C-alpha positions in Angstrom: 31.1 -151.9 -70.6 34.3 -150.7 -72.0 37.3 -150.8 -70.1 39.1 -147.4 -69.4 42.3 -148.4 -71.7 39.6 -148.2 -74.4 39.6 -144.4 -73.7 43.3 -144.0 -73.2 44.1 -145.6 -76.5 41.9 -143.3 -78.7 43.3 -140.3 -76.5 46.7 -141.3 -77.2 45.8 -141.9 -81.1 44.6 -138.6 -81.2 48.4 -137.4 -80.7 50.2 -139.9 -82.7 48.0 -140.7 -85.6 50.2 -142.7 -87.6 50.6 -146.3 -89.2 54.1 -146.5 -87.3 52.5 -146.1 -84.0 49.5 -147.7 -84.6 51.5 -150.6 -85.7 53.7 -150.8 -82.4 50.3 -150.6 -80.3 48.3 -152.8 -82.2 48.1 -155.5 -79.6 46.6 -152.7 -77.2 44.0 -151.9 -79.7 43.0 -155.4 -80.2 42.8 -156.0 -76.4 41.3 -153.1 -75.2 39.5 -151.6 -78.3 38.3 -154.0 -80.8 37.7 -157.0 -78.7 35.5 -155.1 -76.0 33.3 -153.1 -78.3 32.6 -155.9 -80.5 31.6 -157.7 -77.3 29.2 -154.7 -76.5 28.0 -154.6 -79.8 27.2 -158.4 -79.8 25.2 -158.0 -76.7 23.1 -155.2 -78.1 22.6 -157.0 -81.3 21.6 -160.0 -79.3 19.0 -157.9 -77.3 17.7 -156.4 -80.4 17.3 -159.5 -82.3 14.7 -160.6 -79.7 12.6 -157.6 -81.1 13.8 -157.9 -84.8 15.2 -161.3 -85.6 16.1 -159.8 -89.3 18.9 -157.7 -87.8 22.2 -159.2 -89.0 23.5 -161.4 -86.3 27.0 -160.5 -85.7 28.9 -157.6 -84.6 31.4 -158.0 -87.5 28.5 -157.1 -89.8 28.0 -153.9 -87.7 31.3 -152.1 -86.6 33.0 -149.9 -89.1 36.8 -150.1 -89.8 39.0 -147.9 -87.9 40.9 -147.1 -91.3 39.9 -143.7 -92.4 39.3 -143.6 -96.2 41.8 -140.6 -97.1 41.5 -141.3 -101.1 39.4 -137.8 -101.5 40.4 -135.9 -98.0 42.9 -133.3 -97.2 43.2 -134.9 -93.9 45.6 -137.5 -94.5 45.6 -139.2 -90.7 45.2 -142.7 -91.5 42.9 -143.8 -88.7 39.5 -142.6 -86.7 39.8 -141.6 -83.3 36.6 -143.3 -82.6 34.9 -146.3 -83.2 31.3 -147.0 -84.2 28.7 -149.6 -85.4 25.3 -149.6 -87.3 23.1 -152.3 -86.2 20.4 -153.0 -88.8 18.9 -155.6 -91.2 21.8 -154.8 -93.7 24.4 -154.0 -91.1 27.0 -151.2 -91.7 26.1 -151.4 -95.4 23.0 -150.0 -94.9 23.1 -147.0 -97.2 20.1 -144.7 -96.4 18.0 -147.7 -94.4 17.2 -147.1 -90.8 19.0 -148.7 -87.8 20.8 -147.8 -84.6 24.3 -145.9 -84.7 26.8 -146.0 -81.7 29.9 -144.2 -81.6 32.6 -143.9 -79.1 35.8 -141.9 -78.7 38.1 -140.9 -75.8 35.9 -137.8 -75.0 32.7 -138.4 -76.5 29.9 -140.8 -77.3 26.5 -140.9 -79.0 23.7 -143.1 -80.1 21.4 -142.4 -83.3 18.4 -143.7 -85.2 16.6 -143.0 -88.2 17.9 -142.8 -91.7 20.8 -140.4 -92.3 21.4 -140.1 -96.1 18.6 -141.6 -98.0 18.9 -141.8 -101.7 16.6 -140.1 -104.2 14.3 -143.4 -104.3 14.6 -143.7 -100.7 13.4 -140.2 -99.9 10.5 -140.3 -101.9 9.2 -143.6 -100.1 9.7 -141.7 -97.1 8.1 -138.6 -98.2 5.1 -141.0 -99.4 4.7 -142.6 -95.7 4.8 -138.9 -94.1 2.2 -138.0 -96.6 0.0 -140.7 -95.7 0.9 -141.9 -92.0 2.6 -138.4 -91.2 0.4 -138.6 -87.8 1.7 -141.6 -86.6 5.1 -140.6 -87.3 4.6 -137.4 -85.1 3.0 -139.5 -82.4 6.4 -141.9 -82.4 8.6 -139.0 -82.4 6.8 -136.8 -80.1 6.1 -139.3 -77.5 7.6 -138.9 -73.8 10.1 -141.7 -74.5 11.3 -140.4 -77.7 11.6 -136.8 -76.5 13.5 -137.7 -73.2 16.0 -140.0 -75.4 16.5 -137.9 -78.5 14.8 -134.7 -77.9 13.8 -134.0 -81.7 13.9 -135.4 -85.4 16.8 -133.7 -87.2 17.9 -133.4 -90.8 18.5 -131.1 -93.6 15.5 -129.7 -95.3 14.9 -129.0 -98.9 13.7 -125.8 -100.0 12.0 -127.1 -103.0 9.7 -130.2 -103.0 8.2 -132.2 -105.9 4.8 -131.2 -106.9 3.1 -134.2 -105.2 4.5 -133.5 -101.8 3.8 -129.5 -101.8 0.2 -129.7 -100.4 1.0 -132.7 -97.9 4.0 -130.8 -96.3 1.9 -127.9 -95.3 0.5 -130.3 -92.7 3.7 -132.5 -92.5 6.4 -130.3 -92.4 9.0 -133.2 -92.1 8.3 -134.1 -95.8 10.8 -131.0 -96.3 13.5 -133.0 -94.6 16.0 -134.5 -96.8 17.2 -136.6 -93.7 15.3 -138.1 -90.7 17.5 -138.7 -87.8 17.8 -138.3 -84.1 21.0 -137.9 -82.2 21.8 -138.2 -78.4 25.2 -137.3 -76.7 26.0 -139.7 -74.2 28.9 -139.4 -71.5 32.0 -141.7 -72.1 31.3 -142.8 -68.6 28.1 -144.6 -69.7 30.2 -147.1 -71.4 32.2 -147.9 -68.3 29.2 -148.9 -66.2 27.7 -152.4 -66.0 24.5 -151.5 -67.4 25.9 -150.1 -70.4 24.1 -152.4 -72.8 20.9 -151.9 -71.0 21.1 -148.3 -71.4 21.8 -148.2 -75.0 18.8 -150.8 -75.5 16.5 -148.4 -73.6 17.5 -145.7 -76.5 16.7 -148.3 -79.1 13.4 -149.2 -77.7 12.4 -145.4 -77.3 12.7 -144.9 -81.1 11.5 -148.2 -82.2 8.0 -147.1 -83.4 9.5 -144.3 -85.6 11.9 -147.2 -86.9 9.0 -149.6 -87.7 7.3 -146.8 -89.9 10.6 -145.9 -91.7 11.1 -149.7 -92.3 7.3 -150.0 -93.7 8.5 -147.6 -96.2 12.1 -148.5 -97.1 11.6 -152.5 -97.0 9.8 -154.4 -99.2 8.8 -157.2 -96.4 
């Protein structure tokens, strides 16, 4: 669980998003945000590693920096007003790979799975998976537990497909997707409860069958 001060800190950061303010309140960030969130993520990783021992073992592998990358952004505020973690075999550096994403802010929270920004090669492998095992993927993402947790598969769609996928896409429309991910909005109150980690793990398990299929396409072992 997270302390109430976690949410208070981000609400204040929203209104005072500057390096000067952050430096003055760095001890609060360390005590009420960084350490409690790392503890929660570590608990979740430990649970997931009982199912998938290949997931990177420490929270530091998963948690993103609070600093924003402002090099190419018009918005020059230096800090994010949320914190997030990506739990997977490559951790937060797993570009395009499947995993579990958790994000919490002062007034919102969410959990997600799937693959958000696969590159061209990864997308080709995913589409090949759907061409040959689309029925299995549909069964995983149309199961009662998946729908209860995430409702449906999301992602942008391509207007044009490579020729080798056009026929298969008639029976498996998900082949048109450039992204295959699922997202569930959660109340921040979930993170104040003692069973917070259990709730997150239940969401992980609800999408695990779909994740296994994506892993079979994208991992070589």
